[in-house]
Structures are given as structure tokens and as C-alpha cells.
N, C-alpha and C positions, 0 to 999 in steps of 0.2 A: 115455280119451285125447281123445276128441272134445270132451267137456265142458271138459276142461282147456285144449285149444287155443282153444275159443271164448272162455273167460275171458281168456286171454292176449291174443287179438286185441282184445277189448273194452277191456281195460285199456290196451293200447297206443294204441288209437284215442282213448280219453278223454285220455290223456296228450298225444297229438299235438294234440288240439283245444285243450287248455289252453295248450300252448306257443304255438300259433298265435294264440290270443286275447291272450296276454301280449305277443307280438311286435307285434300290431296296436295294442294300447294304447300300447306304447313308441313306435311310429311316429307315432301321433296326438299324443303329448306332445311330439315333436320337430318337429311341423309349425309353420311360421311363420304361415301362414294356414290356419286350420282349415276344412275343408269336408266335408260329408257328402252324398253323392249318394243320392237316393232315387228309387225307381221309382214313377212316377205311373200308376195304372191308367187304361185308356181309359174315357172317358165317352161314347163314340159311341152305344152302345145300353145302357141301364141298366134293370134290372128294379126295381120297387117292390112290396114285399109279395109277392114271387114272381111278379109279373105283368110279363112283358117286352113291349116294343113289338111290334106286328104290322106287319111291313114286306113289302109286295108284292115278289115275286121280280122284277117288272118295274119297280120303283121306279127312276127315272132316276139319282138321285144324292143321297147323303148325305155331306157333306164330312167329312174325317177329324177335324176339330176341332169339328164340330157335336155337339149332345147331344139325343138322343131318349130320353125318360125315362118309364117307367111305362106306363099304359094309353093308348097312342098307336097309331093305325092310319094307315099311309101307303099311299095308293092307287097305282095304276099311273101311271108317268111323273111322279110327284111328285118334288120336289127340295128339299133343305134345305141351305142354303149356309153358307159359312164363318162360324163363331162363333155360329150361330143356336142357340136352345134351344127345344125343344118338350117341355113338362113336364106330363105327365098323372099327377100324384102323388095328388091328392085327388079327381079326377074324370077323365073321359075326354076325349081329343082325337081327332077324326076329320078327316083331311085327304084330300080327294078326288083324282081323276085330273088329271094335268097341272097341278097347283097348285105354285107355287114360294114358298118361305119364304126371304126375302132374307138377306144377310149381317147378323149380329148381331141379327136379329129375335127376338122372344120371343113364344111362344104358351103361355098358361097357363090355368088353370081356377079355379073358386071353390067352396068348400065351407063356409067359416066364416061369412062374411057373404053369405048367398045360396047357392044351389045351382045352379051353371051349368057345363055342359061347354063346350068350344070345338068347334063344328061348322063345318067349312070345306068348301065345295063344290068343284066341278070348274072347271078353267081360271081359278083365282083367282091373282092376283099380289099378294104381300105384300112391300113394299119393304124395303130395308135399314134396320135400326134401328127398324122398326115394332113395336108391341105390340098383340097381340090377347089380351085378358084375359077369359076366360069369355064369349065372344061368338059370334054366328053370322054367317058370311059365306056368302051364297048364290052360285050359279054365276056365273062370268065377271065378277066385280067386282075392283076394284083398291083396295088400301090402300097409299098411296104412302109414300115414305121418311119415317121418324120419326113417322108418324101413330099415333094410339092409338084403339082401339075397345074400350070398357070393358064391365064386367059387365052381362050381359043385353041388350046392344045387338044390333041386327040390321041388317046391310047387305044389301039386296036385290040381285037380279041386275042386271048391266050398270050398276052404280053405281060412282062414284069418290069416295074420301075423299082429299082433297088432302094433299100433304106437310106434316107438322107439325101437322095438325089433330087435335082431340080429340073423339071421339064419346062423349058422356057416358053413364053407365049407363042402360039401359032405352030408349035412343033408337032409333027405327026410321028408317033411311035408305031411302026408297022406291026402287023399281026405276027405273033410268035417270036418276038424279039425281046432280049434282055438288055435294058438300058441302065446306066449308072453314071454317077459323077455330077458335078456342078460347073457348067451346065451338063445335063445328062446327054450321053452319047451311046450309040449302040455298041455293046460289048460282044455279044454272041447271040446265037439262036437259043430259044428255050428248049430244054431237053424233054424227052418223053417222060422221064421220071419226075421232072418238075411239074409237068402238066397234070400227071396223076396226083401229085401231092397237093396241087392247087385245088383240084376237085374234091379231094378228101378233106382238106382243111375247111372248105366251104360247108360241107355237110357236118363236120364236127362243130363248127361255130354255130350252126343252126340248132343242133341238139343242146349246146351249152346255152344258147339264147332262150330256148324253151324252159330250161331248168331255172334260169334267172327270172324269167317272167313269172313262173309259178311261185317262186319264193317271194318276189316283190309284191305280188298280188294278195298275199296273205293278210287277213285282218288281225286286229288285236287279239281276238279270241283264239285264233289258230296259232298265233305266235306264243301265246301263253301256254297253250296245250303242248306245243313243241318244247318249250322251256321246261315244263313239268316232266315231260317224257325223258328229256335229256338228263335232268337231275336225278330222276328215278333210276335211269340206266347206269349212271355213274356212282350212285351211292348204295343201291340195293345189294345186299349180300347174295352172291350167286347160289348159296345153299338155301336161301329162303325162297318162299313162293314167288314165282315169276309171272307177270301178267301174260295173258294169252295174246297172240297176234290179233290185229284188228280183223273183225269179221268172223272170228272163231269163238265158239262157246266152250267152256270147260265141260268135261264129263260130269254129269250129275248136276248141271246148272239148274238153279231154281229161279224162275221169273227173271232171268237175265242178271241175277245178282251174284252168280258164282256158286261153287259147291259149298254146301253147309259147313263141312269140316274146315274149309279154308276161310269162310266168312268169319267164323268164331275163333279160329286159331290165330289170334292177333296179340299184340303186346298189351292190350287191355285185359284180356282174359288169361294171358300167359306172360306175366311181366318178365320172366326169366329169358324169354326170347329177345325182348328189347335190350336186356342187360348184356346178353351175348353179342348182339349186333353192335352195341356201343363199344364193347371191349375190343372187338375186331377192328372197328373203325379207328379207334385210338391207336391200336398197334400198327395199322397200315399207315397212319399219319406220321408216326415216329420213324418208320422205315424210309 
């Protein structure tokens, strides 16, 4: 009997599946505008040949739409910003502490024409749209927006590669120098003021990264609460009862529900309060 029941259930489920598929096909044929929705897998962290990225538990921020792929090591307080790609598929990428990879920047490696990893030190700032391809960046240097540092090149500590510049393969940018142009050439020494600004910008970026990480890690419940709080703050009449700051109780609080006079002093028991509020709201909209 058990075997017979299992066969009946199996036959019924197969029949139901076929009926469902037939109905789905019929629905598709009746559509005016055909559309197929597909689930796109996340590319935030991707393993290559079974080797996933190594990300410090204290990494400051990796944007939801950034891609960290393969043999990549991210150090403490590092940040990878929106749309950036760090790809260690044919060689390794090592990114040190408090280093930021700007929006849409690309970090890659070389294996076919030359054999170079990308090694990036501590306190390095890589600007938005920059490309670091199989190169080495020492500590506390800056590769500005849309600049390129190509295969086998080395940028020494406390140096700056100006925006839009191209450091050609095998070039060495000496410590404390400012390079610009295509191909990039030394322009001058980096000033003390620029060195201080570089250090300050690295710290500012770290604080900003932590803020973005906090916001991006919020779940649906917290986002809903934030939206409700924002709506309340923008619509509540300043003359009406204001909510207490988080963690503070009202004077006369009863069982965590607020003061009795404020609990019952609402538009339900005092409709005129609601009428006044709506009148003020309409007047404000007209203005």
C-alpha cells in the first residue's frame, strides 16, 4: 500500500507539473511584450579555481556592486568602492591596510605577457576610474582619477601619479616625486603640504568607508524604521509632541509607553488637533 501511495503521489505531482508548464507556456504566448526575468548572481566576492578572496574581518568597506575576484587579499581598513573591480584570476593581488580603491577603478594582474602580480601597500589612494595593471604601489602613494599604472611599473612611497597620466610598463616612479602626462614623466617633488593632504585624505576616506559600510549593512527592518523616522521628522508639526531621543524616557513614563497625558492627547481623543495639523500642512504646501 505504501508503494502504491508513493506511485500515486509521484504520478499526480508529475501531472501537476506538466499542467503548470502548459499554463505557463500559454501565458507566455498571450503576452504582448515578452519578458523573462533572470536572477543575476552576486559578483561581490568570487572564487577562481576554488580560490576565494581573503578579506580581513576588519576591512572597512566593499561596495555591494564592487567585484573582488580570485586570489585577492584585502587588509585591515581597506575599502573597495562602487563599481570597482579587483581581479586576481591569473596572479595574486595584495592590498594593504587603509588603502582605498575608488569608484570604477580596476586592479588586475598579468600572466600571459609577463608575470606580474599587483602589490599595493598601506595608506594608498587609488582614484576613481584608475587602472593598476600588474604593478606595485608602495606605501602612502596616490594614483589619481583615471590614471594608469601598467605592467611591471613601480610607484614608490609618498609619490603622486596625476589624474589621467599613464605610467608605462617597467617604469619606476621614485619616492616623493610628482609624475604627470602620457607617457608620465617627473614634473617636480611632492610638497610637504601635499604629503599632509595625502595622509588626511586617507583618514577621511576611511571614516567615509565606515559610514557607507554601516548604511549598506542595514536590513529591511532597519531601512523601514529609518524611512518612518524621516517621514515623521519631515511631516510632524514642530508645535506638536516630539518623540524623545533614542534611549531616553519621557518624564512620567509608564511601562515604557510614554506619559499618560501624551498617550491620550492624540487625534483620536482630540480631533481638533488633527484638524489643526491638516490645515497647517495644506497651508505649507500652498506656499
